PALUM-646034 format. One record per atom (N, C-alpha, C, CB): x, y, z; residue number from 1; atom name. Coordinates in steps of 0.001 Angstrom, whole numbers, plus 500000, padded with zeros to 6 digits. Glycine has a CB too. Layout:
N
+--------+--------+--------+-----+-------+
:      x :      y :      z : num : atomo :
+--------+--------+--------+-----+-------+
:      X :      Y :      Z : NUM :    CA :
...
+--------+--------+--------+-----+-------+
REM end
This chain:
65
+--------+--------+--------+-----+-------+
:      x :      y :      z : num : atomo :
+--------+--------+--------+-----+-------+
: 497675 : 485068 : 510795 :   1 :     N :
: 497952 : 485376 : 509498 :   1 :    CA :
: 498421 : 484477 : 508504 :   1 :     C :
: 498714 : 486232 : 509529 :   1 :    CB :
: 497492 : 484453 : 508011 :   2 :     N :
: 497968 : 483363 : 506496 :   2 :    CA :
: 499447 : 483795 : 506060 :   2 :     C :
: 496781 : 483694 : 504812 :   2 :    CB :
: 500176 : 482848 : 506146 :   3 :     N :
: 501505 : 483070 : 505134 :   3 :    CA :
: 500944 : 483322 : 503412 :   3 :     C :
: 502637 : 481396 : 505222 :   3 :    CB :
: 501413 : 484287 : 503045 :   4 :     N :
: 501436 : 484830 : 501874 :   4 :    CA :
: 502703 : 484816 : 501141 :   4 :     C :
: 501007 : 486000 : 502007 :   4 :    CB :
: 503215 : 484051 : 499942 :   5 :     N :
: 504486 : 484197 : 498929 :   5 :    CA :
: 504368 : 485309 : 497951 :   5 :     C :
: 504699 : 482885 : 498050 :   5 :    CB :
: 505119 : 486506 : 498154 :   6 :     N :
: 504870 : 487672 : 497570 :   6 :    CA :
: 506313 : 487553 : 496641 :   6 :     C :
: 504622 : 489025 : 498705 :   6 :    CB :
: 506179 : 488127 : 495500 :   7 :     N :
: 507141 : 488382 : 494706 :   7 :    CA :
: 507476 : 489956 : 494302 :   7 :     C :
: 506838 : 487606 : 493640 :   7 :    CB :
: 508882 : 489751 : 494520 :   8 :     N :
: 509442 : 491252 : 495174 :   8 :    CA :
: 509424 : 491536 : 493147 :   8 :     C :
: 511650 : 491296 : 496533 :   8 :    CB :
: 508841 : 492840 : 492853 :   9 :     N :
: 509005 : 493248 : 491836 :   9 :    CA :
: 509938 : 494695 : 491632 :   9 :     C :
: 507786 : 493230 : 491451 :   9 :    CB :
: 510700 : 494938 : 490622 :  10 :     N :
: 511330 : 496374 : 490820 :  10 :    CA :
: 510573 : 496970 : 489628 :  10 :     C :
: 513164 : 496517 : 490726 :  10 :    CB :
: 509992 : 498325 : 489490 :  11 :     N :
: 509053 : 499135 : 488835 :  11 :    CA :
: 509794 : 500462 : 489320 :  11 :     C :
: 507383 : 498895 : 489277 :  11 :    CB :
: 510184 : 500971 : 487866 :  12 :     N :
: 510534 : 501693 : 487641 :  12 :    CA :
: 509762 : 503309 : 488400 :  12 :     C :
: 510619 : 501283 : 486450 :  12 :    CB :
: 510781 : 503911 : 488597 :  13 :     N :
: 510118 : 505668 : 489591 :  13 :    CA :
: 509546 : 506004 : 488416 :  13 :     C :
: 511448 : 507270 : 490335 :  13 :    CB :
: 507875 : 506517 : 488329 :  14 :     N :
: 507587 : 506989 : 487947 :  14 :    CA :
: 506683 : 508068 : 488374 :  14 :     C :
: 507554 : 506400 : 487431 :  14 :    CB :
: 506661 : 509466 : 488665 :  15 :     N :
: 505450 : 509873 : 488895 :  15 :    CA :
: 504251 : 510305 : 487943 :  15 :     C :
: 505693 : 510703 : 489560 :  15 :    CB :
: 502918 : 510438 : 488810 :  16 :     N :
: 501890 : 510124 : 487838 :  16 :    CA :
: 501773 : 511557 : 487248 :  16 :     C :
: 500449 : 509457 : 488485 :  16 :    CB :
: 501187 : 511770 : 486015 :  17 :     N :
: 500986 : 513373 : 485706 :  17 :    CA :
: 499975 : 513975 : 485838 :  17 :     C :
: 501187 : 513760 : 484586 :  17 :    CB :
: 499090 : 513155 : 487379 :  18 :     N :
: 498230 : 514277 : 488206 :  18 :    CA :
: 498209 : 513528 : 489204 :  18 :     C :
: 496740 : 514829 : 487748 :  18 :    CB :
: 498110 : 514019 : 490261 :  19 :     N :
: 497636 : 513287 : 491343 :  19 :    CA :
: 496075 : 512102 : 491281 :  19 :     C :
: 497437 : 514515 : 492330 :  19 :    CB :
: 495876 : 511256 : 491930 :  20 :     N :
: 494825 : 510639 : 491614 :  20 :    CA :
: 493475 : 511460 : 492408 :  20 :     C :
: 495091 : 509109 : 491994 :  20 :    CB :
: 492415 : 511228 : 492009 :  21 :     N :
: 490859 : 511261 : 492816 :  21 :    CA :
: 490735 : 510844 : 493619 :  21 :     C :
: 489831 : 510836 : 492460 :  21 :    CB :
: 490457 : 511499 : 494580 :  22 :     N :
: 489768 : 511079 : 495481 :  22 :    CA :
: 489239 : 509742 : 495852 :  22 :     C :
: 489051 : 511692 : 495385 :  22 :    CB :
: 488306 : 509805 : 494518 :  23 :     N :
: 487534 : 508537 : 494427 :  23 :    CA :
: 488022 : 506977 : 494169 :  23 :     C :
: 486724 : 508802 : 493454 :  23 :    CB :
: 489397 : 507508 : 492772 :  24 :     N :
: 490312 : 506545 : 492717 :  24 :    CA :
: 491522 : 506008 : 493745 :  24 :     C :
: 490772 : 506875 : 491736 :  24 :    CB :
: 491359 : 506970 : 494690 :  25 :     N :
: 492235 : 506289 : 495884 :  25 :    CA :
: 491271 : 505836 : 497095 :  25 :     C :
: 493419 : 507435 : 496520 :  25 :    CB :
: 490345 : 506423 : 497200 :  26 :     N :
: 489373 : 505118 : 498301 :  26 :    CA :
: 488816 : 503626 : 497180 :  26 :     C :
: 487312 : 506175 : 499112 :  26 :    CB :
: 489129 : 503851 : 495674 :  27 :     N :
: 489028 : 502628 : 495323 :  27 :    CA :
: 490294 : 501770 : 495638 :  27 :     C :
: 488687 : 502637 : 494000 :  27 :    CB :
: 491260 : 501904 : 495078 :  28 :     N :
: 492408 : 501278 : 495447 :  28 :    CA :
: 492636 : 500913 : 496908 :  28 :     C :
: 493391 : 502047 : 495028 :  28 :    CB :
: 492025 : 501253 : 497653 :  29 :     N :
: 492156 : 501245 : 498997 :  29 :    CA :
: 491232 : 500031 : 499538 :  29 :     C :
: 491782 : 502661 : 499564 :  29 :    CB :
: 490260 : 500221 : 499036 :  30 :     N :
: 489056 : 499476 : 499203 :  30 :    CA :
: 489437 : 497918 : 498347 :  30 :     C :
: 487643 : 500459 : 498502 :  30 :    CB :
: 490347 : 498167 : 497473 :  31 :     N :
: 490636 : 496677 : 497083 :  31 :    CA :
: 491785 : 496261 : 497347 :  31 :     C :
: 490502 : 496361 : 495791 :  31 :    CB :
: 492686 : 496789 : 498262 :  32 :     N :
: 493768 : 496754 : 498917 :  32 :    CA :
: 493400 : 495714 : 499792 :  32 :     C :
: 494202 : 497988 : 499480 :  32 :    CB :
: 492672 : 496523 : 500811 :  33 :     N :
: 491642 : 495880 : 501644 :  33 :    CA :
: 491214 : 494583 : 501583 :  33 :     C :
: 490635 : 496461 : 501531 :  33 :    CB :
: 490241 : 494406 : 500262 :  34 :     N :
: 489313 : 493596 : 500087 :  34 :    CA :
: 490406 : 492148 : 499961 :  34 :     C :
: 488282 : 494099 : 498757 :  34 :    CB :
: 491817 : 492227 : 499543 :  35 :     N :
: 492835 : 491647 : 498981 :  35 :    CA :
: 493618 : 491124 : 500072 :  35 :     C :
: 493531 : 492504 : 498117 :  35 :    CB :
: 493744 : 491602 : 501283 :  36 :     N :
: 494444 : 491317 : 502180 :  36 :    CA :
: 493546 : 490278 : 502725 :  36 :     C :
: 494875 : 492408 : 502967 :  36 :    CB :
: 491983 : 491088 : 503024 :  37 :     N :
: 491168 : 489909 : 504003 :  37 :    CA :
: 491114 : 488543 : 503353 :  37 :     C :
: 489507 : 490317 : 504299 :  37 :    CB :
: 491039 : 488500 : 502218 :  38 :     N :
: 490995 : 487256 : 501319 :  38 :    CA :
: 492481 : 486653 : 501754 :  38 :     C :
: 490797 : 487644 : 499479 :  38 :    CB :
: 493175 : 487512 : 502109 :  39 :     N :
: 494536 : 486301 : 501734 :  39 :    CA :
: 494849 : 485704 : 503793 :  39 :     C :
: 496725 : 487637 : 500660 :  39 :    CB :
: 493710 : 485998 : 504417 :  40 :     N :
: 493656 : 485806 : 505761 :  40 :    CA :
: 494020 : 486713 : 506651 :  40 :     C :
: 494238 : 484893 : 506032 :  40 :    CB :
: 494257 : 487983 : 506100 :  41 :     N :
: 494568 : 489202 : 507102 :  41 :    CA :
: 494044 : 489471 : 508132 :  41 :     C :
: 494453 : 490242 : 506692 :  41 :    CB :
: 494161 : 490076 : 509150 :  42 :     N :
: 492823 : 490075 : 510742 :  42 :    CA :
: 493348 : 491849 : 510354 :  42 :     C :
: 493426 : 488931 : 513240 :  42 :    CB :
: 492074 : 492242 : 511152 :  43 :     N :
: 492598 : 493638 : 511330 :  43 :    CA :
: 493482 : 494319 : 511690 :  43 :     C :
: 492196 : 494081 : 511749 :  43 :    CB :
: 494151 : 493865 : 512735 :  44 :     N :
: 495261 : 494016 : 513275 :  44 :    CA :
: 496686 : 494268 : 512451 :  44 :     C :
: 495274 : 492983 : 513989 :  44 :    CB :
: 496574 : 493131 : 511480 :  45 :     N :
: 497901 : 492788 : 510404 :  45 :    CA :
: 497900 : 494163 : 509340 :  45 :     C :
: 497581 : 491028 : 509306 :  45 :    CB :
: 496231 : 494232 : 509160 :  46 :     N :
: 495921 : 495528 : 508131 :  46 :    CA :
: 496444 : 496927 : 508340 :  46 :     C :
: 494465 : 495784 : 508081 :  46 :    CB :
: 496466 : 497014 : 509971 :  47 :     N :
: 496973 : 497874 : 510311 :  47 :    CA :
: 498186 : 498457 : 510454 :  47 :     C :
: 496650 : 497849 : 510863 :  47 :    CB :
: 498669 : 497482 : 510710 :  48 :     N :
: 500296 : 497014 : 510562 :  48 :    CA :
: 501179 : 497498 : 509473 :  48 :     C :
: 500404 : 495529 : 510366 :  48 :    CB :
: 500476 : 496525 : 507979 :  49 :     N :
: 501043 : 497125 : 506980 :  49 :    CA :
: 500809 : 498457 : 506323 :  49 :     C :
: 500945 : 496392 : 506245 :  49 :    CB :
: 499502 : 498732 : 507033 :  50 :     N :
: 499025 : 500486 : 506536 :  50 :    CA :
: 500200 : 501533 : 507566 :  50 :     C :
: 496763 : 500970 : 507187 :  50 :    CB :
: 500720 : 501095 : 508645 :  51 :     N :
: 501956 : 501650 : 509258 :  51 :    CA :
: 502845 : 501499 : 508671 :  51 :     C :
: 502313 : 501308 : 510320 :  51 :    CB :
: 503534 : 500699 : 508557 :  52 :     N :
: 504606 : 500665 : 507030 :  52 :    CA :
: 504616 : 501292 : 505892 :  52 :     C :
: 504630 : 499605 : 506387 :  52 :    CB :
: 503577 : 501344 : 505469 :  53 :     N :
: 503216 : 502145 : 504373 :  53 :    CA :
: 503479 : 503302 : 504503 :  53 :     C :
: 502068 : 502115 : 504046 :  53 :    CB :
: 503199 : 504071 : 505572 :  54 :     N :
: 502901 : 505524 : 505572 :  54 :    CA :
: 504287 : 505843 : 506314 :  54 :     C :
: 501354 : 506047 : 506399 :  54 :    CB :
: 505295 : 504655 : 507008 :  55 :     N :
: 506796 : 504963 : 507213 :  55 :    CA :
: 507781 : 504961 : 505761 :  55 :     C :
: 507377 : 503752 : 508292 :  55 :    CB :
: 507002 : 504372 : 504938 :  56 :     N :
: 507771 : 504124 : 503616 :  56 :    CA :
: 507917 : 505418 : 503074 :  56 :     C :
: 507054 : 503154 : 502557 :  56 :    CB :
: 506755 : 506020 : 502669 :  57 :     N :
: 506284 : 507135 : 502266 :  57 :    CA :
: 507105 : 508097 : 503332 :  57 :     C :
: 504654 : 507149 : 502259 :  57 :    CB :
: 507021 : 508473 : 504451 :  58 :     N :
: 507472 : 509098 : 505300 :  58 :    CA :
: 508986 : 509265 : 504762 :  58 :     C :
: 507188 : 508472 : 506581 :  58 :    CB :
: 509410 : 508153 : 504724 :  59 :     N :
: 511012 : 508108 : 504188 :  59 :    CA :
: 511487 : 508435 : 503035 :  59 :     C :
: 511534 : 506978 : 504189 :  59 :    CB :
: 510847 : 508035 : 502075 :  60 :     N :
: 511110 : 508672 : 500890 :  60 :    CA :
: 510587 : 510317 : 500842 :  60 :     C :
: 510424 : 507775 : 499797 :  60 :    CB :
: 509617 : 510650 : 501033 :  61 :     N :
: 509272 : 512062 : 501259 :  61 :    CA :
: 510474 : 512876 : 502045 :  61 :     C :
: 507888 : 512106 : 502114 :  61 :    CB :
: 511362 : 512674 : 502488 :  62 :     N :
: 512446 : 513221 : 504035 :  62 :    CA :
: 513638 : 513167 : 502842 :  62 :     C :
: 512748 : 511733 : 505972 :  62 :    CB :
: 514087 : 511783 : 502190 :  63 :     N :
: 514784 : 511880 : 500910 :  63 :    CA :
: 514576 : 512840 : 499883 :  63 :     C :
: 514634 : 510845 : 500337 :  63 :    CB :
: 513737 : 512921 : 499526 :  64 :     N :
: 513709 : 514486 : 498286 :  64 :    CA :
: 513187 : 515369 : 498726 :  64 :     C :
: 512935 : 514513 : 496883 :  64 :    CB :
: 513232 : 515862 : 500138 :  65 :     N :
: 513093 : 517101 : 500473 :  65 :    CA :
: 514338 : 517223 : 501105 :  65 :     C :
: 511910 : 517444 : 501229 :  65 :    CB :
+--------+--------+--------+-----+-------+
REM end
């Protein structure tokens, strides 16, 4: 995987007014996938990123409930 400099940003927590549509979710996923591929990530790297995202969401969900 090619090394990328990512800048950490603090984003205020805001819940969306309404859930994203299936089409919007798919579009976002496609965009993220293409960005990762353009940065040189291989499929196994993208699976790793996806797993980490699921872990973060799961952890936050447990904290909130």
